[in-house]
C-alpha positions as CSV (number, residue, x, y, z in Angstrom):
1,M,-18.1,-21.3,23.4
2,L,-17.0,-18.2,25.2
3,T,-15.2,-15.4,23.3
4,L,-12.8,-13.3,25.2
5,K,-11.8,-9.9,23.9
6,F,-8.7,-8.1,25.1
7,G,-8.2,-4.5,24.0
8,G,-5.1,-2.4,23.7
9,T,-4.9,-1.6,27.3
10,S,-4.9,-5.3,28.2
11,M,-2.0,-5.7,25.7
12,G,-0.2,-2.5,26.8
13,S,2.8,-4.1,28.5
14,A,4.4,-7.4,29.2
15,R,2.8,-7.6,32.6
16,R,-0.7,-6.9,31.2
17,I,-0.1,-9.5,28.4
18,L,0.9,-12.1,31.1
19,D,-2.1,-11.2,33.2
20,S,-4.4,-11.5,30.2
21,T,-3.0,-14.9,29.3
22,D,-3.6,-16.0,32.9
23,I,-7.2,-15.1,32.4
24,M,-7.3,-17.0,29.1
25,V,-5.8,-20.1,30.7
26,S,-8.1,-20.0,33.6
27,R,-11.3,-19.6,31.5
28,A,-10.2,-22.4,29.2
29,E,-10.2,-24.8,32.1
30,G,-14.0,-24.6,32.3
31,D,-15.1,-23.5,28.8
32,R,-14.2,-23.8,25.2
33,I,-12.9,-20.3,24.4
34,S,-11.9,-18.2,21.4
35,V,-9.7,-15.1,22.0
36,V,-9.5,-11.8,20.2
37,V,-6.7,-9.4,21.0
38,S,-6.1,-5.8,19.9
39,A,-2.8,-4.2,19.0
40,V,-0.5,-3.3,21.8
41,A,-1.6,0.0,23.5
42,G,-0.6,3.0,21.4
43,V,0.4,1.0,18.4
44,S,-2.7,1.9,16.3
45,N,-2.0,5.6,16.9
46,R,1.6,5.1,15.8
47,L,0.5,3.3,12.7
48,Q,-1.7,6.2,11.8
49,E,1.1,8.7,12.5
50,S,3.4,6.7,10.2
51,I,0.9,6.9,7.4
52,D,0.5,10.6,8.0
53,G,4.3,11.1,8.1
54,C,4.9,9.1,4.9
55,L,2.2,11.1,3.2
56,A,4.2,14.2,4.1
57,G,7.4,12.6,2.6
58,A,9.0,11.2,5.7
59,P,11.0,8.0,5.3
60,A,9.5,4.7,6.4
61,E,12.4,3.2,8.3
62,P,12.2,5.2,11.5
63,F,8.5,4.3,11.9
64,V,9.2,0.6,11.3
65,E,12.1,0.6,13.8
66,Q,10.0,2.4,16.4
67,L,7.3,-0.3,16.1
68,R,9.9,-3.1,16.1
69,K,11.4,-1.7,19.3
70,V,8.0,-1.5,21.1
71,H,7.4,-5.2,20.4
72,Q,11.0,-6.3,21.1
73,D,10.9,-4.5,24.5
74,I,7.7,-6.3,25.4
75,C,9.2,-9.6,24.3
76,L,12.3,-9.1,26.3
77,E,10.3,-8.1,29.4
78,I,8.1,-11.2,29.0
79,A,11.1,-13.4,28.7
80,A,12.5,-12.0,32.0
81,Q,9.3,-13.2,33.7
82,L,8.6,-16.3,31.7
83,P,11.8,-18.3,31.0
84,A,10.2,-20.6,28.4
85,F,9.3,-17.6,26.2
86,V,12.0,-17.1,23.5
87,P,11.9,-13.5,22.3
88,A,14.2,-14.1,19.3
89,T,11.9,-16.7,17.9
90,V,8.8,-14.5,18.4
91,M,10.6,-11.5,16.8
92,Q,11.5,-13.7,13.9
93,R,7.8,-14.6,13.4
94,L,7.0,-10.9,13.4
95,E,9.5,-10.0,10.7
96,F,7.2,-10.8,7.8
97,T,4.7,-8.2,9.2
98,F,7.4,-5.6,9.8
99,A,8.7,-6.1,6.2
100,E,5.2,-5.7,4.7
101,Y,4.6,-2.6,6.9
102,H,7.9,-1.2,5.6
103,R,7.0,-1.9,1.9
104,L,3.6,-0.3,2.3
105,L,4.9,2.8,4.0
106,E,7.5,3.2,1.3
107,A,4.8,3.0,-1.3
108,V,2.7,5.6,0.6
109,S,5.8,7.9,0.7
110,A,6.7,7.3,-3.0
111,F,3.2,7.9,-4.3
112,G,2.1,10.5,-1.9
113,E,-1.2,8.7,-1.3
114,C,-2.7,6.0,0.8
115,P,-5.6,4.1,-0.8
116,D,-8.1,2.6,1.6
117,S,-6.9,-0.9,0.9
118,V,-3.3,0.1,1.9
119,H,-4.6,2.0,4.9
120,C,-6.5,-1.0,6.2
121,R,-3.4,-3.3,5.7
122,I,-1.2,-0.9,7.6
123,M,-3.7,-0.4,10.4
124,G,-4.2,-4.1,10.8
125,S,-0.5,-4.6,11.4
126,G,-0.9,-3.9,15.1
127,E,-3.0,-7.0,15.7
128,L,-0.8,-9.1,13.4
129,L,2.1,-8.2,15.6
130,C,0.4,-8.8,18.9
131,V,-1.2,-12.2,18.2
132,P,2.1,-14.1,17.8
133,I,3.3,-12.7,21.1
134,V,0.2,-13.8,23.0
135,E,0.3,-17.2,21.3
136,A,4.0,-17.7,22.3
137,V,3.1,-16.7,25.9
138,L,0.3,-19.3,26.0
139,V,2.6,-22.0,24.5
140,A,5.4,-21.0,27.1
141,K,2.8,-21.5,29.9
142,G,2.0,-24.9,28.6
């Protein structure tokens, strides 16, 4: 089995995600593969900034909306290049993660602290948001 790892730069835009999934499809023709993908480029930094902002008393909502927009823009751009990709369906799948992220940030803001367990859950949100996009691209490509 071959494991393919795609970092944030490979997930940095719709074009890069489409190119990365082409590699996945190509490699799967000759080998059994597993795939690991990182958060979209810049998202991990934004997640940390949201933690820092909420620790300083900022509201959670702007951080959540900023992250939602990043992923929605990528989904819309993918759909423009891959007609079988349905951005509304993908965004609906991501909503659980956005809701959890919002709740965690609100707790950080309310309590003025971010325990390690909460920090890890927030920082892991980037990958949880990226994986369904990549999966939907692969399904759309057949």
